[in-house]
matplotlib code that plots the C-alpha trace (Angstrom):
import matplotlib.pyplot as plt

x = [10.1, 9.7, 8.2, 5.9, 6.1, 10.0, 9.9, 7.7, 10.0, 13.0, 12.3, 16.0, 17.7, 19.8, 21.2, 20.2, 22.7, 21.4, 23.7, 22.8, 25.0, 23.0, 25.6, 27.0, 26.3, 24.6, 25.0, 23.7, 20.6, 19.5, 16.4, 14.9, 12.9, 13.2, 9.8, 9.0, 10.9, 8.7, 8.5, 6.7, 3.1, 1.2, -0.6, 2.5, 2.7, 0.3, -0.8, -2.8, 0.3, 2.6, 5.7, 7.7, 5.9, 9.1, 7.4, 5.0, 4.6, 4.6, 7.6, 9.8, 8.4, 10.2, 13.7, 13.7, 14.1, 16.8, 19.1, 17.9, 20.4, 23.1, 21.7, 22.8, 21.4, 18.4, 16.9, 13.7, 12.6, 9.2, 7.4, 5.0, 2.6, 2.1, 2.6, 0.8, -2.6, -1.3, -0.7, 2.5, 3.2, 6.9, 7.3, 5.9, 8.1, 11.4, 10.8, 10.0, 13.3, 15.9, 16.4, 20.3, 19.4, 21.4, 20.2, 16.6, 15.4, 11.8, 10.8, 7.8, 5.2, 2.0, 3.3, 1.2, 2.3, 0.3, 2.3, 5.1, 7.9, 10.4, 13.7, 16.6, 19.5, 18.3, 20.1, 19.0, 15.9, 14.9, 11.3, 10.6, 7.6, 5.7, 1.9, 2.2, -0.6, 0.9, -1.0, 0.9, 4.2, 3.2, 4.5, 7.7, 8.8, 8.1, 9.6, 12.5, 13.8, 17.6, 17.6, 20.0, 19.5, 16.0, 14.9, 11.1, 10.7, 7.2, 5.9, 2.2, -1.1, 0.2, -2.4, -0.7, 3.0, 5.4, 8.9, 9.9, 13.5, 15.9, 19.1, 18.3, 21.3, 20.2, 16.8, 15.7, 11.9, 9.8, 6.0, 4.0, 0.5, -0.8, -1.0, -2.7, 0.4, 3.8, 5.9, 9.8, 11.3, 14.7, 17.0, 20.3, 19.5, 22.6, 21.2, 17.3, 16.1, 12.4, 10.5, 6.9, 4.0, 1.5, 1.3, -1.1, 1.2, 4.7, 6.8, 10.4, 12.7, 16.1, 18.3, 21.7, 20.8, 23.8, 22.7, 18.7, 17.3, 13.5, 11.5, 7.7, 5.5, 3.5, 3.7, 0.8, 1.3, 5.3, 7.0, 10.6, 12.3, 15.6, 18.6, 21.7, 24.2, 22.9, 25.8, 24.3, 20.7, 18.8, 15.3, 12.9, 9.6, 7.2, 7.0, 10.9, 10.4, 7.6, 9.7, 13.0, 11.5, 10.4, 14.0, 14.3, 18.0, 20.7, 23.9, 25.7, 24.6, 27.7, 26.1, 22.4, 20.9, 17.6, 15.5, 12.2, 9.6, 6.7, 3.5, 4.9, 7.2, 8.9, 12.2, 12.2, 15.6, 17.0, 16.3, 12.3, 12.6, 14.3, 12.5, 8.7, 9.6, 13.1, 11.8, 11.1, 14.4, 15.8, 13.5, 14.5, 18.5, 17.3, 15.1, 18.3, 20.7, 18.3, 18.4, 21.7, 23.1, 27.0, 27.4, 30.3, 30.2, 27.5, 27.7, 25.0, 24.5, 22.5, 21.2, 23.0, 19.4, 18.6, 18.7, 22.1, 20.6, 18.1, 21.4, 23.3, 20.6, 20.1, 24.1, 24.5, 21.4, 22.8, 26.1, 24.7, 22.6, 25.0, 28.4, 30.2, 29.6, 32.1, 30.1, 30.7, 29.0, 28.7, 26.7, 25.0, 23.0, 21.3, 23.6, 26.8, 29.6, 29.0, 31.5, 32.4, 33.4, 35.1, 32.6, 34.3, 34.7, 31.3, 29.7, 32.1, 30.7, 26.9, 27.8, 29.5, 26.1]
y = [24.8, 21.3, 19.5, 20.7, 17.3, 17.6, 21.2, 20.3, 17.2, 19.0, 22.4, 23.5, 22.3, 24.7, 23.0, 20.2, 19.3, 16.9, 15.7, 13.9, 12.7, 11.4, 9.6, 7.4, 4.0, 3.5, 0.4, 1.2, 3.2, 4.1, 6.5, 6.7, 8.8, 8.7, 8.4, 11.3, 11.1, 10.7, 14.5, 15.5, 15.1, 13.2, 16.3, 18.2, 15.7, 15.6, 12.0, 12.6, 14.3, 12.3, 14.7, 11.9, 8.8, 6.8, 4.0, 6.1, 4.4, 8.1, 8.8, 5.8, 6.0, 9.3, 7.9, 4.0, 3.2, 5.4, 3.7, 0.4, -1.2, -1.3, -0.9, -4.1, -2.7, -0.8, 0.1, 2.2, 3.1, 5.0, 7.5, 4.8, 8.0, 8.6, 4.8, 2.7, 3.6, 3.6, 0.0, 0.4, -1.1, -1.0, -4.5, -4.5, -1.6, -2.9, -6.4, -5.0, -2.8, -3.9, -7.5, -7.2, -6.3, -8.6, -7.1, -5.1, -3.6, -2.5, -0.9, 0.8, 0.3, -1.3, -3.7, -5.1, -8.4, -7.9, -8.1, -8.9, -10.4, -13.3, -11.8, -14.8, -12.7, -11.3, -13.3, -10.8, -9.8, -7.7, -6.5, -4.4, -3.3, -4.2, -5.2, -7.4, -8.8, -12.1, -14.0, -17.5, -16.2, -17.9, -14.9, -14.4, -18.0, -17.9, -14.6, -14.8, -18.2, -18.0, -16.1, -16.9, -14.3, -13.6, -11.1, -10.7, -8.4, -7.4, -8.3, -8.3, -9.7, -13.3, -16.1, -19.3, -18.4, -20.9, -20.3, -22.7, -21.4, -24.3, -21.9, -20.1, -20.3, -17.5, -16.3, -14.3, -14.2, -12.0, -12.9, -10.2, -11.4, -15.0, -17.0, -20.1, -22.2, -21.4, -23.9, -23.5, -26.0, -24.8, -27.9, -25.5, -23.2, -22.8, -20.1, -19.7, -17.2, -17.5, -15.3, -15.6, -15.2, -18.4, -20.0, -22.7, -24.9, -24.9, -27.3, -26.8, -28.7, -27.5, -30.5, -28.7, -25.9, -25.0, -22.1, -22.1, -19.4, -19.8, -17.6, -18.7, -16.9, -20.2, -23.6, -25.4, -28.1, -28.3, -30.7, -30.6, -33.1, -34.2, -31.9, -33.2, -30.7, -28.4, -26.7, -23.7, -23.8, -21.0, -21.6, -19.1, -20.3, -20.3, -24.4, -25.0, -28.5, -29.4, -27.6, -29.2, -32.6, -31.9, -31.9, -35.9, -36.2, -33.3, -35.2, -32.7, -29.5, -27.8, -24.9, -24.6, -21.7, -21.9, -18.8, -19.9, -16.9, -16.4, -14.7, -14.7, -11.9, -12.1, -14.1, -16.6, -16.4, -18.9, -16.8, -17.0, -20.6, -21.7, -19.7, -20.5, -24.3, -25.9, -28.9, -27.4, -25.9, -29.6, -31.3, -28.5, -29.6, -33.3, -32.6, -30.7, -33.5, -36.4, -35.0, -33.8, -37.3, -36.6, -33.6, -34.1, -30.4, -28.2, -24.6, -23.1, -19.3, -18.9, -15.6, -14.0, -13.3, -17.3, -18.2, -20.4, -23.4, -23.6, -23.0, -25.4, -28.2, -27.8, -28.2, -30.8, -32.7, -32.0, -33.4, -36.2, -37.0, -36.7, -37.8, -37.9, -34.5, -31.6, -28.9, -25.2, -22.9, -19.2, -16.3, -13.5, -10.7, -7.2, -4.8, -6.7, -9.0, -12.8, -14.7, -18.2, -19.8, -23.4, -25.8, -26.3, -22.8, -22.1, -24.9, -23.5, -20.1, -21.4, -23.1, -20.2, -17.9]
z = [-3.6, -4.5, -1.9, 1.0, 2.9, 2.7, 4.2, 7.0, 7.9, 7.4, 8.2, 9.0, 5.9, 4.3, 1.1, -1.5, -4.1, -7.2, -9.6, -12.7, -15.5, -18.5, -20.3, -17.3, -16.8, -13.4, -11.7, -8.2, -7.3, -3.9, -3.4, 0.3, 2.7, 6.4, 7.9, 10.4, 13.3, 16.7, 17.2, 13.9, 14.6, 11.5, 11.1, 10.4, 7.2, 4.2, 3.6, 0.7, -1.0, -3.3, -3.5, -1.5, -2.9, -4.3, -5.6, -7.3, -11.0, -12.5, -10.8, -11.8, -15.3, -15.7, -15.0, -14.6, -18.1, -18.9, -16.2, -16.2, -18.8, -16.7, -13.1, -10.8, -7.5, -6.9, -3.5, -3.0, 0.6, 0.4, 2.9, 4.5, 5.3, 1.7, 0.3, 2.7, 1.1, -2.7, -4.3, -6.6, -9.6, -9.1, -9.3, -12.6, -13.8, -12.2, -13.8, -17.2, -17.5, -15.1, -16.6, -15.3, -11.7, -9.1, -6.0, -4.9, -1.7, -1.4, 1.9, 3.3, 0.4, -0.6, -3.7, -6.4, -8.0, -11.0, -14.6, -12.9, -15.3, -14.5, -13.3, -13.4, -12.8, -9.2, -6.3, -3.6, -2.4, 0.7, 1.5, 4.9, 5.7, 2.8, 2.2, -0.4, -2.8, -3.1, -0.4, -0.8, -2.5, -5.5, -7.6, -5.6, -6.1, -10.0, -10.8, -8.7, -9.2, -8.6, -5.5, -3.0, -0.3, 0.8, 3.5, 4.3, 7.2, 8.4, 4.9, 5.6, 3.6, 4.0, 4.2, 3.2, 2.6, 0.8, 0.1, -2.8, -3.9, -5.0, -5.1, -1.7, 0.7, 3.2, 4.8, 7.3, 7.3, 10.1, 10.3, 11.8, 10.5, 11.7, 8.5, 8.6, 7.3, 6.6, 4.5, 3.6, 0.9, 0.1, -0.5, -0.7, 2.1, 4.9, 7.1, 8.1, 10.7, 11.1, 13.5, 13.6, 16.3, 16.1, 12.6, 12.9, 11.0, 10.2, 7.9, 7.3, 4.5, 4.4, 4.9, 4.2, 6.9, 9.1, 11.1, 12.2, 14.6, 15.2, 17.7, 18.0, 20.5, 20.5, 18.8, 17.0, 14.4, 13.5, 11.3, 9.9, 7.8, 9.1, 8.9, 8.1, 8.8, 11.9, 13.6, 15.1, 16.6, 18.5, 19.7, 21.3, 22.4, 25.4, 25.0, 24.4, 25.5, 22.9, 20.1, 20.7, 20.6, 16.8, 15.8, 17.1, 17.1, 16.6, 16.8, 14.5, 16.9, 18.2, 19.7, 21.0, 22.9, 24.2, 25.0, 27.0, 26.2, 28.8, 27.8, 24.2, 24.5, 28.0, 28.4, 31.2, 33.0, 35.1, 38.1, 37.2, 36.5, 39.9, 42.1, 40.6, 40.4, 40.4, 39.0, 35.5, 34.9, 35.9, 33.5, 30.7, 31.4, 30.9, 27.7, 26.2, 27.1, 26.1, 22.4, 22.5, 23.5, 22.1, 24.7, 26.6, 28.2, 29.5, 31.1, 33.1, 34.6, 37.4, 38.5, 41.4, 43.3, 43.3, 47.1, 47.7, 49.0, 45.8, 43.7, 45.5, 45.6, 41.6, 41.0, 43.2, 41.5, 38.1, 38.7, 40.3, 37.4, 35.0, 36.3, 33.2, 31.8, 32.3, 33.9, 34.0, 36.4, 36.4, 38.0, 36.1, 37.0, 34.9, 34.3, 34.9, 33.1, 33.8, 35.9, 35.5, 38.7, 39.4, 40.5, 43.8, 44.9, 43.7, 45.9, 48.8, 48.2, 48.4, 51.7, 53.0, 52.4]

ax = plt.figure().add_subplot(projection="3d")
ax.plot(x, y, z, "-o")
ax.set_aspect("equal")
plt.show()
């Protein structure tokens, strides 16, 4: 009765129970609409309607001022088919009424930053599948100065974005556009996960970062101020050698994971590297050990499909080049568990094959 779109997307729904207590002091509000499942055609949904447009200003003005006083968490997940072509003033409305808000989640919407006020109480912000009219993130930095957790997942419309937040501790940033410049200045950041395609330039200044995960399809200009406390590092890039050299020395790193991308979206496995060019694999190991000069133990998995003579030669060469290291060898293949084999047993097995 209330929504034609709702009836189209969920035709089998038999009961809806909505309860509202006007005198309660709400601390958490979550309103969301799931986008249509794959078997629902776009023709079945009215994209020019607004009956499921959650971030619509008119809809928000009806209830947000009445519940905003005690509100701590607000989560709005819009219906993308109806929201993608309509710019929303939801940030202006929330910042005007929800001064005690601690956590904010907004998904599937086109957001304007016009008339947005500062929200010093907000410590957690998640924007997912968002078209944002803040191409340099200037308003985000200004209006949310005390953020400790920031998740920017598929936020579009960025040109030269900079995150400059002094209190930020955790950041997950998935960049789907190709901005010309990305800058992260966060003196108290502990965890950073950055995924982007091919930024023209990337600068990171996060001296206290403990956990770092970088995923880049292509590396252009990249600069990073020295990390003082890195413990866990995961790097994904088609040019991993060039990327790892940007970090200079990583004497504090305890766990290092390297993922070599081929063609921007395919992963090189050890099988591919050994078959194509065994020297490339050896060069990569050499690069890693050169940067991690305090390393005393290294473990490598070799794909079961690699010819035994190639594997044996690679293992023997590594052990001869770095005799002081403790080596761990294993075998892996798709669809089965990895198996670790003692050095002598593995070499004997390879000889028999």
